C-alpha positions as a Markdown table, in Angstrom:
| # | Residue | x | y | z |
|---|---|---|---|---|
| 1 | Met | 117.3 | 73.5 | 41.9 |
| 2 | Ala | 116.6 | 76.7 | 40.1 |
| 3 | Ala | 113.1 | 77.5 | 38.8 |
| 4 | Ala | 112.6 | 77.5 | 35.0 |
| 5 | Pro | 112.7 | 80.9 | 33.4 |
| 6 | Gln | 109.3 | 82.4 | 32.6 |
| 7 | Gln | 108.3 | 84.9 | 30.0 |
| 8 | Ile | 105.9 | 87.7 | 30.8 |
| 9 | Ala | 104.3 | 90.4 | 28.7 |
| 10 | Val | 104.1 | 93.9 | 30.0 |
| 11 | Thr | 102.6 | 97.1 | 28.7 |
| 12 | Val | 105.0 | 100.0 | 29.2 |
| 13 | Lys | 103.9 | 103.6 | 29.8 |
| 14 | Pro | 107.1 | 105.8 | 29.5 |
| 15 | Asn | 107.2 | 109.5 | 30.6 |
| 16 | Ser | 104.6 | 108.8 | 33.2 |
| 17 | Lys | 104.1 | 111.0 | 36.2 |
| 18 | Lys | 102.5 | 108.0 | 37.9 |
| 19 | Gly | 105.7 | 106.0 | 37.9 |
| 20 | Pro | 107.7 | 104.2 | 38.9 |
| 21 | Leu | 104.9 | 101.7 | 39.4 |
| 22 | Val | 103.9 | 98.1 | 38.4 |
| 23 | Gln | 100.1 | 97.5 | 38.3 |
| 24 | Thr | 98.4 | 94.2 | 37.8 |
| 25 | Gly | 95.1 | 94.3 | 36.0 |
| 26 | Pro | 92.1 | 92.1 | 36.8 |
| 27 | Asp | 93.2 | 89.7 | 34.0 |
| 28 | Gly | 96.7 | 89.5 | 35.5 |
| 29 | Ala | 98.3 | 91.7 | 32.8 |
| 30 | Leu | 101.1 | 93.9 | 34.0 |
| 31 | Thr | 101.4 | 97.6 | 33.2 |
| 32 | Val | 104.6 | 99.3 | 34.1 |
| 33 | Tyr | 104.8 | 103.1 | 34.5 |
| 34 | Val | 108.2 | 104.7 | 34.3 |
| 35 | Arg | 109.4 | 108.3 | 34.3 |
| 36 | Glu | 112.1 | 107.7 | 31.8 |
| 37 | Pro | 111.5 | 108.6 | 28.1 |
| 38 | Ala | 111.3 | 106.0 | 25.4 |
| 39 | Thr | 114.6 | 107.1 | 23.8 |
| 40 | Glu | 117.9 | 105.4 | 23.7 |
| 41 | Gly | 116.6 | 102.4 | 25.7 |
| 42 | Lys | 116.1 | 104.4 | 28.9 |
| 43 | Ala | 112.6 | 103.3 | 29.5 |
| 44 | Asn | 113.5 | 99.6 | 28.7 |
| 45 | Lys | 116.3 | 99.7 | 31.3 |
| 46 | Ala | 114.0 | 101.3 | 33.9 |
| 47 | Val | 111.3 | 98.7 | 33.3 |
| 48 | Gly | 113.9 | 95.9 | 33.8 |
| 49 | Val | 115.0 | 97.4 | 37.1 |
| 50 | Leu | 111.4 | 97.9 | 38.3 |
| 51 | Leu | 110.4 | 94.3 | 37.3 |
| 52 | Ala | 113.5 | 92.9 | 39.2 |
| 53 | Glu | 112.3 | 94.8 | 42.3 |
| 54 | His | 108.7 | 93.7 | 41.8 |
| 55 | Phe | 109.6 | 90.0 | 41.5 |
| 56 | Gly | 112.4 | 90.1 | 44.1 |
| 57 | Val | 115.2 | 88.9 | 41.7 |
| 58 | Pro | 118.5 | 90.5 | 40.7 |
| 59 | Lys | 118.5 | 92.9 | 37.8 |
| 60 | Ser | 120.6 | 90.4 | 35.8 |
| 61 | Ala | 117.7 | 87.9 | 36.0 |
| 62 | Val | 115.4 | 90.2 | 33.9 |
| 63 | Val | 116.0 | 90.1 | 30.2 |
| 64 | Leu | 114.1 | 91.9 | 27.4 |
| 65 | Val | 113.4 | 89.3 | 24.7 |
| 66 | Gly | 110.9 | 91.1 | 22.5 |
| 67 | Gly | 109.3 | 94.4 | 21.7 |
| 68 | Ala | 112.3 | 96.7 | 22.3 |
| 69 | Thr | 110.6 | 99.6 | 20.3 |
| 70 | Ser | 107.0 | 98.7 | 21.2 |
| 71 | Arg | 104.9 | 99.5 | 24.2 |
| 72 | Leu | 104.1 | 95.8 | 24.5 |
| 73 | Lys | 107.3 | 94.0 | 25.6 |
| 74 | Arg | 108.2 | 90.5 | 26.6 |
| 75 | Phe | 110.7 | 89.9 | 29.4 |
| 76 | Arg | 112.2 | 86.6 | 30.6 |
| 77 | Ile | 112.7 | 86.3 | 34.3 |
| 78 | Arg | 115.0 | 83.7 | 35.8 |
């Protein structure tokens, strides 16, 4: 039986020399650092790939559901 999809909120830091990196804050909030720029969806795609690796799921299981043009994004993970 598959687990129910969950939604997570992440703060994205594009063009980061620190990335690629997923950090969990003391309150459990995720901050994702990626080297890709925030143009043409490059950073969004990189965040999806990084979250898939972080949670150990296939890339197809991570879907952007909100905040495509914002630094605060919501992803659904199956």
